[in-house]
N, C-alpha and C positions, 0 to 999 in steps of 0.2 A: 399619076397621083400617088402619094405615099400610102403605105399600109394604114388602114384606119385604126389599127391597134396603136400606132405611134401617137396620134393625137389623143386617143382614149387614155393612154398611159400618162401623157403630159398633163392632161387635165386632172386625172386622179392624184398625181403627185403634188401638184399646186394646191388643190383643195385640201388634201390631207395636211400639207405644210400650213395652210391658213388655219386649220383647226388647232395645230400645235401652237401657232402664234397667239391665237385668242385665249387658249388655255394658259399659256405663259403669262398673259396680262392679268389673269385672275389669281394664279397661284404664286406669282413672283418668279424671278429668275436671276442667275448670276451674270454679272457683266465684267468682262475682262478687257484690257487694252492691247491693241496691236501696234499702236503708235500713240503719240501724244493726244490726238483727238479721234483716232480710228478705233471703234469699239467692236467687240464681238460678244454675243451673249450665248448662253447654253442653248437658247432656242435656235439660233443660227446652226449650231452644230447638230442638234437633233433633227432639224429639217434636212440637213445635207446627208445625214446617215440614212434617213428615210429614202431619199432619192437614190443614193448609191445602192442600197439594199434592194430596192424595187428593180432598178435597171439590171443589176447583177442576176437577179432571179429570172427576169423576163426575157432579157436580151444579153445573155452572158458574153457574147462577142463584142458588144458595143463599149465605147470609151465614155468616161464622164469627165468633164472639166467643170469644177465648181469653186466658189470663192474661197472657202476655208482651207481645203486640202489640195486645191489646184488639180493637176493632172497626175494621177498615180503612176509611178514609173514601173518598169520591169515587164512591159508587154509591147508587142508590135502595134503600131497605129492601126485603128480600124477605119473603114469608110464611114462609119456611123459614130457621131459624138454628140452626146447630150451636154449642153451648156446651161448651167444652173446657178442662179443666185437665190440662196435659201431664204434670205431675208433682206430684201432691198429696201433701205431706209432704216438701217439698224439704229442709227442715232435718234431718229424719231421714235422708234419703238422703245428704246431704253428710257426715253423721257415721257413715255405715255402719250405721245402725239400720234393720233390714228391715221398716219399717212405712211403705209408700208405695204409690201406685197412679196410674193415669190414669183420668180420668173424662170421659165424653162423653154429651151429651144432644142430641136434635133437638127444637127447639121449632117448632111449626106454629101460626101465628097467635097467637104468644105463650104457648103452652102446651106443656110437655114431653110428647112422645108416645112417645119412644124413649130408652132409656138403657143405657149399658154402663159398668161400672167393673171394672178388672182389677188384681189384686194379683199381680205376677209372682213374688214370693218364696214365696207359698203356692199359686200356680197356681189362684187363685180368681177366676172370672169371674161377676160379678153382672149380670143383664140384666133389662130390663122393657120391655114395650109397654103403652100405656094400654088397660085393659080386658082384658088377656091374662094378667095375673099377673106375678110376679117369680121369678127363677130363679137358683140357684147351681150353675154347671157343668151346667145342664140339669135340675136337681132343683128342684121347686116350693118356694118359700120362704113362711113365715108367721111373723109376729111372735109373741112369747111371750104366754102366757095369764096372766101374773102381774097381780094386781089391786091391790096395795098398794105404796106407795113404800118401806116398810121392808123389803120382800122383793125390792127392785129393785137391779140393777146399772146405774149411770148413767155417761154419759160426757160430757165437754165439751171445749171447746177455748179457747185464749187467742189474741187477735189480736196482730199485730205491734206494736200500740200498748201492749202490756202494761206497758212501762216507765213510761208516762204514766199509766195508769189501773189498774195491777195491784192496788191495794188493794181496790177494789170487786170486781174479778173474783175475787180469792182469798177474800174475805169470803163471796161467794155460793157459791163452791165449798165453803167450810167450812159454810155454812148447810145445804146438801144433805147434807154428810157426817153431820150430826146427825139426818137424817131418812130416809136410804136405807141399804141394806145396805153399799153401797160406791160410790165414785166413781172413775173412771179419766179419764186425759188421754193420748190416743194421738198426736196431732199430725197427723191426717188426717181432715177433716170427711167426705170421701167414704167412707172406710172406717167412720167412726163410724156414718153413715147406713146403709150396707150391713149393718153388724152389728146395728143395730136391726131391719132387715128379717129378718135371720137368726135373731132371737130371742136373740142373745148379750148385747144390752143391751135394757133396758126403755125407756130414753129417752135422748135427746141434746138439749142445748141449747147455743147459742153465738150471740154477736153480732159484728158487724163482719165479716160474711161477704160474699163476692162471688158473682155468679150461677154462675160456674163451679165454686164450691165445692160448690154444693147442687142444681143443676139435675137432675142425673142421680140422685143419691141420694134426693132428695125423691120422685121417681116411684117408684123401687124400694121405698121404705118404704110409699107409698100402695098400690101394687099387691100388697104382701105383707100387707095388711090393717091397716096402721098409720095414724096420723093425724099430720098436719103442719100447724102454725100458726105465726104469729109469736110472739115471747116474750111478748106481751101477751094471747095467746089469740085474736087476730083472724086473719083470713084470711092464708094464707101468700102471700108475694110474694117471689120470688127476688131482686128488686132492692131489697128493704127491709133487707137486711143482717142479719136476726136470724131465728132459728127455734127452735122445739121440735118434735122428731119422737119419736114414742112408739109403743108397742103399742096405744095408744088407751085401755087399761084404767086406766093411771096418769096420763093426760094432764092431767085436771083438777087432780090433786094436785100436778103439777109447776108448772102455771100458778099455783095458789094459793100454792105455796111461794115462787115469785119475787115475786108481789105482796106477800106478807107480809114478805119480806126488804127490798123496796124501801120499804115503808111504815115499817118499823122503823128503817131507815137514815135516812130523811127525818126521822123523829121525833127521832132522836138526833143529827142534824147541828147543830153550833153555829150559833146565829143571828147 
């Protein structure tokens, strides 16, 4: 079992990040562009500095990988790496849409062992420790018991490259629409994963992800009794940039649907 201080630190950081996010909504904040539709706010940067400063003070030998500054060079890799998304759902945040969070995982020897995700607008704190279960505000979580895709509520996300490859993404979205009860798109992968763990969604799929998008949420889903793989159904790798997370009951059907879509699209592609 990981040192209890690890989870306490993860919770402290995401809660304090949530306070910064709410304060920014009240006071206003600067928004810059990393790409044509990829935004970063000064609140993202403030939350990341908070995380880096806290880890450096409390665990000076640990590494941090975070969205805005990546992995800082100039030191030998540590067994311990904190993977942080300071503000997941930045586009929502910049537009005043209250669907965003901060997400933090601690990897030990390359495997997530501790996770915390906090949505300050709903005051929902999702946590997990490997082998100890997942929790929402201290209450144990479990994925839904739904067994068929037609009875499932699904969720997905679109990458910032959507302008270049939007057609395929939208076609897959539509393919699922014809096979599930409904499909949603919230704009925060960490919350999508947390909601699968809470039984609010049966499954989530997305590609072109980064480790900070999924490291915490994947552990929370797994510890809630769910299943996480790559979009091809193979083993989950947070560095592989794609995943399916589900309640386990509908996982094979989600994988089969994606395979059928890709096969049909390849067959119909002009030669």
